[in-house]
N, C-alpha and C positions, 0 to 999 in steps of 0.2 A: 706532950703530944705535938707532933709536927704538923703544921698546917700547910697544905700544898699551895704553892705559889702559881697562880695562873699567868702564863706568859702570853703576851700579845704578839701574834705573828702578823707580819706585814704581807698582805696579798698583792702580788705583782700581776695585776690584770692588764693585759695589753690589748687594745682595740685595733681595728683595721685602719691602715693609713689611707689617705686620699689616693695615693698612687695605686695601692692594691685594689681599691674599689673601682677605679677607672680601668685597670687592667682586666678585672673580672667582667665589668660591663662590656668592654670591647670584645672579649672572648665570647660572651653570651650573645652579643649582636652578630658575630660571625657565625655561630652555631645556628641561630634562628634564621639568618639569611640563607644558610645552606639547606636547612630543613624546608624553608619556604620554596626554594628553587626546586627541590626534589618533589615536593607536594604539588607545586604548580605544573611541573612537567608530567606528573602522573595524571592530573586532571585533564590536561590537554590531550594526552594519549588516550584517555578513556573517551573523551568527546570525539576524537577522530575515529576511534574504533566503533562507537555507536553510530556515527554518521555513515561509515562504510556499511555497517549492518543494515541500517535503515534504508540506504540506497539500493542494497542488493536484495533484501527480503521481499519488498513489494513486487519486483520484477518476477521472481520465481513463484511467488504466491499467486499473482494475477495470471501468469502463464499457465499454472496448474488448473485454475478454475476455468479459464477460457478453453484450454485443451479438453477438459472433461466434458464441457457442454458442446463444443463445436464438432469434435471428432465423433460424438454420439448423436449428431443431428439426425432426427427421424425423417423418413421420407415425407414429402408434402401431403400425401394421401394415405388413408388408412384409419384404423380405429384410434381415437384420441390423438389425432394428428391434425396439422393445419399447414397453411402456407408458410414459405420462407420469404420474408420481406426484408429487404435492405434499402433504406432510404438515405439519400445524400442531401445534406443540409450544409449551407455555408453562411456563416455569420461574421461580418467584418473581416472577411478574407481568410477565415479559419474554418476547417471542416469540422462539423459537429454531426456526424452520421449516427444513424440509429439502425439497429438490427433486431429482428424478432423471429423466433423459430421454435420448433418443438424438439425436445431432446430426451433421450432415454438415460439421463444421468441422475435421475431422482434417487435419493437414498431411502430405502425401505426399512422401516423399523416398527416395533409393536405399538408405539405411541401415536403414529400418524396413519390414518386409514387410506393413504394414497398409494398409487402405483409408482413405477419408475419413470413414467412419461410425464414431463412437465413442460410448460411454456416458459421460454426464457427471453428476456429483453435486455439489450445493452444500449445505453444512451448517456449523454452528458446532461447534468442538471446544475442549476445555479446553487451556490452555497447559501444557506439560511443566514449564517453569520460570516462577516468578513474575516478572513484569516489574518493573523497578526503579521506573519512573515511572507505569505505567498498568496498570489492572486490565482484566478483560474476557476475551473468548474470541477464538479465531482463526477467520477465515472461510477455509474449506478448499474447494478444487476437486479432486474426485476424478475420474480419467479411466481408463477401461478401453478399450484399443484392440484387443486380441485377442479378438474376439467369437466366434470359432470354436473356442476352446479347450474340450476335453471336461471340463476341470476348472475350476471357478469360480476366477477369479484375483482377487487383491486389487487394488483400484484404486490407481493412482499418485496420491498426494496432494500437493498444493502449497498452501502457506499464502499466501493473497493479502493478507489484512489482519490486523492484531493490534489488540487492545483493543476488539473489537466487543461491545456490550452486548445488542443485540437484532437479529434478522434476521426481517423480515416480508415474506412473499412472497404475493401475491394473483394471481388468474387471471381474465381476462375471457372470459366465455362468449358474448359478443355482445350481452348485455343488462345484466348485472350483474357485479360483481366478487365472486369466490368466494375464501374463505380456504384452501381445499384443492382438489385435483384428482386424479381417478383416471380415466384414459381407458378403463379396462376397464368402467366403468359408465356412460359417456356416449357409447356407440356408437363407441368407438375414435376419438375426436376429440381433437385437441390444442386447447389454449386459443387464442383469437384474439390475446391479448396477455398479457404478464406484467409485473407491477409489483413492484419490489424496493426495500425501504427498510432502511437500516442505521443504527442509532444507536450511538454510542460511549460507552464507560465514562469516567467522569471521570478526569482525570490527577491522580495523587497530589501532594499539597502544592501544588496550583494550583487556582485558581478557574475557569479556562477549561475548556470541553469542546469537542471537535471537532464541527463542524457535521455533521449527518446527511447521508448519501448516499441519493439516491432516483433510480431509473431506471425507465422504462417502455419496453418493447420490443414492437413488433408482430411477430407470427410470420408469416413469408412463406408457409409451406406449411400448408394447411388440409385437414382431412378425411383419410380413409383412402385409401391407395394399394394397388393390387393388385400382387402379386409379379410 
């Protein structure tokens, strides 16, 4: 009986040389650097796009709200209506005006028992907490919908803009622009148009400042109405 002879085979296992390792490391570094450049560029593009959107959206959004209220300003007399008051205030050289009036811009739905007439106020208010990047005040819209309450109710306040430095509101009487308005001394008339300009406070640690917002709205309803 023949016994098989086990032959020993020599394994020629060859490892990577130092030159190959250095070459692969160099190629990997180039690829990673290229990927980082592309990724960083994409992030910068996204931040720039977001900044453009953020700077454009508030203007159109605020303009829509202001237009809805001011264009539908109710006559100063009538059922569930009141005076149109525009006060001029100046603090440290900056205008901080205030305006209040009644408007027919209320939204009617089945959940709220109120009509479409509401009292609207626009004014600047100090921020409760200091912003990290920007100084300034908040543009606030105050709304009172329950006009038949026997007790004076606090308006529901909504912050529309932050970082506002000045709020200038002027009123057109048909001939000239007035800095203030009081319908109780002008034969219970509303202004024919309202112009609003908002300037923004500088952003901390940056040289850029947001462009001001300016709107002019013609009021559709003029004169006093009888109840």
